[in-house]
C-alpha positions in Angstrom: -8.6 -9.2 20.9 -6.0 -6.5 20.2 -6.0 -3.5 22.4 -7.9 -0.8 20.6 -8.0 3.1 20.6 -10.7 5.3 19.2 -9.6 7.7 16.6 -12.1 10.2 14.6 -12.4 10.8 11.0 -11.1 14.1 9.8 -11.3 13.7 6.0 -12.9 11.5 3.4 -12.3 11.1 -0.4 -14.6 8.9 -2.6 -12.5 8.2 -5.6 -15.3 6.4 -7.5 -18.2 4.0 -6.7 -15.6 1.3 -5.8 -12.8 3.0 -3.9 -12.5 5.6 -1.0 -10.0 6.9 1.4 -10.3 8.4 4.8 -8.0 10.1 7.4 -8.3 9.9 11.2 -6.7 11.6 14.3 -3.5 9.9 15.4 -2.8 9.3 19.0 0.5 10.8 20.2 1.5 7.5 21.4 1.0 5.5 18.2 4.3 4.4 16.5 4.6 2.2 13.3 6.9 1.4 10.5 6.1 2.5 7.0 4.4 -0.6 5.5 2.8 -1.8 8.7 -0.9 -2.5 9.1 -3.5 -2.3 11.8 -6.7 -3.8 12.7 -9.3 -1.2 11.9 -13.1 -1.1 12.4 -16.2 0.2 14.0 -18.5 -0.9 16.9 -21.4 -3.1 15.8 -23.9 -4.3 18.5 -21.6 -3.1 21.2 -18.6 -5.1 19.9 -15.6 -3.9 17.6 -16.0 -5.4 14.0 -12.3 -5.2 12.7 -10.3 -6.0 9.6 -6.6 -5.6 8.6 -5.8 -2.4 6.9 -2.4 -1.1 5.7 -1.6 2.4 6.9 -1.3 4.7 3.9 0.0 7.6 5.8 3.8 8.0 6.5 5.0 7.4 10.1 5.9 11.1 10.3 2.4 12.3 9.5 0.2 13.6 12.3 -2.8 11.7 10.9 -3.6 8.2 10.0 -4.9 7.4 6.4 -6.5 4.4 5.0 -7.4 3.3 1.5 -10.4 0.9 1.0 -12.8 -0.8 -1.4 -16.5 -0.5 -1.1 -18.5 -3.8 -0.8 -22.2 -3.1 -0.5 -22.9 -6.1 1.6 -19.5 -6.4 3.2 -19.7 -6.6 7.0 -17.3 -3.7 7.5 -17.0 -1.7 4.2 -20.7 -1.4 3.9 -20.3 0.8 7.1 -17.0 2.3 6.5 -18.0 3.9 3.2 -20.7 5.9 5.0 -18.3 7.3 7.5 -18.8 11.0 8.2 -16.4 13.7 9.6 -15.9 13.2 13.4 -17.3 9.7 13.3 -15.2 7.3 15.6 -13.4 4.3 14.3 -11.4 1.7 16.3 -7.6 1.2 15.5 -5.5 -1.4 17.1 -2.7 0.0 19.2 0.0 -2.5 17.9 0.8 -2.2 14.2 2.4 -5.2 12.6 3.2 -6.6 9.2 5.8 -8.2 6.8 6.0 -5.4 4.2 9.0 -3.7 5.7 12.2 -2.7 3.9 14.2 -4.0 6.9 13.5 -7.5 5.6 15.0 -6.8 2.3 18.6 -7.7 1.3 20.7 -4.8 0.1 20.0 -3.6 -3.3 20.2 -0.7 -5.8 16.5 -0.5 -6.9 13.4 -0.9 -4.9 10.4 -2.2 -7.0 6.9 -1.8 -5.4 4.2 -4.0 -7.0 0.7 -3.4 -6.1 -2.9 -3.9 -7.5 -6.0 -2.2 -6.3 -6.0 -1.0 -2.6 -2.8 -3.0 -2.3 -1.3 0.5 -3.2 -1.9 1.6 0.5 1.3 0.5 2.2 3.4 2.0 -0.9 1.8 5.4 -0.2 3.5 5.1 3.2 6.9 3.7 1.9 7.3 6.2 -1.0 7.4 8.9 1.5 10.0 7.4 3.7 13.3 9.4 3.4 15.3 6.4 4.6 14.1 4.5 1.5 15.7 7.0 -0.8 18.9 6.9 1.3 19.1 3.1 1.0 18.1 2.7 -2.7 19.2 4.6 -5.9 15.9 4.2 -7.5 12.2 3.5 -6.4 9.7 2.1 -9.0 6.0 2.0 -8.0 3.7 -0.1 -10.2 -0.1 0.1 -9.6 -2.2 -2.3 -11.5 -6.1 -1.7 -11.8 -8.9 -2.7 -14.1 -10.1 0.7 -15.2 -8.5 4.2 -15.4 -10.8 5.6 -12.9 -9.5 3.0 -10.4 -6.2 4.8 -10.4 -6.8 6.4 -7.0 -3.9 8.9 -6.2 -2.8 9.3 -9.8 -2.6 13.0 -9.7 -1.0 12.6 -6.1 1.9 10.8 -7.7 2.1 12.7 -11.0 1.5 16.2 -9.6 1.4 16.6 -5.8 4.2 14.3 -4.5 6.9 15.7 -6.9 6.2 19.1 -5.7 6.3 18.2 -2.0 7.9 20.8 0.1 10.2 18.5 1.9 10.7 15.4 -0.3 9.8 16.8 -3.9 13.4 16.8 -5.1 14.0 13.2 -3.8 10.9 12.1 -5.5 11.6 13.7 -8.9 15.1 12.3 -8.9 14.4 8.8 -7.7 10.7 7.8 -7.9 9.2 6.3 -11.1 5.4 5.8 -11.0 4.1 3.2 -13.5 0.2 2.9 -13.5 -1.1 0.0 -15.5 -4.7 -0.8 -16.6 -6.0 -4.1 -17.8 -9.6 -3.6 -19.2 -9.4 -0.3 -21.3 -7.0 1.7 -23.3 -4.4 3.5 -21.3 -0.8 4.6 -21.6 0.3 1.4 -20.2 -1.7 -1.8 -20.3 -1.4 -5.3 -18.9 -1.1 -7.3 -15.7 2.0 -7.0 -13.6 3.1 -10.5 -14.7 2.6 -9.6 -18.4 4.8 -6.4 -17.8 7.5 -8.7 -16.3 7.4 -11.3 -19.0 7.5 -8.8 -22.0 10.3 -6.8 -20.6 8.3 -3.7 -19.9 9.3 -4.1 -16.4 12.8 -5.8 -16.4 13.8 -7.3 -13.0 17.2 -8.4 -12.0 17.7 -10.1 -8.7 21.4 -8.9 -8.6 20.3 -5.4 -8.1 16.4 -5.3 -7.5 14.6 -5.8 -4.2 10.7 -6.2 -4.5 7.6 -5.6 -2.3 4.3 -7.1 -3.2 0.7 -6.1 -2.0 -2.4 -7.0 -3.7 -5.0 -9.9 -3.9 -4.1 -13.5 -3.1 -4.0 -14.4 -6.8 -1.8 -11.4 -7.6 0.6 -12.4 -4.7 0.8 -16.0 -6.0 1.2 -15.2 -9.6 3.9 -12.4 -9.2 5.8 -14.6 -6.6 6.0 -17.4 -9.1 7.3 -15.0 -11.8 10.0 -13.7 -9.3 10.9 -17.2 -8.2 11.5 -18.1 -11.9 13.8 -15.1 -12.3 15.9 -16.2 -9.4 14.5 -13.9 -6.5 14.3 -15.5 -3.1 11.4 -14.5 -0.8 11.9 -13.4 2.7 10.9 -16.7 4.5 9.5 -14.9 7.7 9.4 -11.6 9.5 12.8 -10.6 10.6 14.5 -12.6 8.0 15.9 -10.9 4.8 15.2 -11.9 1.1 15.1 -10.3 -2.3 11.3 -9.7 -2.0 8.7 -9.5 0.7 4.9 -10.0 0.7 2.1 -8.6 2.9 0.0 -11.6 3.5 -2.7 -9.7 5.5 -5.2 -8.0 3.2 -8.8 -7.0 3.7 -11.3 -9.6 3.2 -14.8 -8.0 3.6 
């Protein structure tokens, strides 16, 4: 069992009946790379019930933030969705993960492809100043089923571009591309469809890609990238043209 620390909830946002986010305190000793995940959970019958959650806050924030689905009969999310301010949660002391920019080959454009709560690590990465030093452009794609699943939409369109410290970088280098599959929207289609029809042109000579989403999304998009000539990072600490986070929340 991973070594755990108790943090306390400081803020909760319910985006809709399926999605919510929450913030917690952050231990002064806790360090992580943007893109990492931790084991997160609550105590049930005297024991910690834990699942892997990407850290949505940046590593320079004083708090921790997490983005979750709601599963009514899920062992963990059935409890997490009812969290209240000051409630305790367990967080593992050792963050880990393969979704880090250090494992990408040099490139000009960083493309972040996410579906659902797979957006979480990219909330962290898009606020990393080093990312904007390394890449000329950053493109964030967030695929969801319905418009109201676009959690953080106003954050990316309004709040982040006006951030006191990073707003100018964001305006100049970050492109946010939300896409919806099940109702009319400014952009429609699955990520694989956007790649196939040229809406999202990708070039292995200049683009570096990070993926986070469901198992089916990871498989389908990886196959599309492989067909274009991209080479995946084979393991942590080994560079490639794209990286995948294989740990995702299974309630």
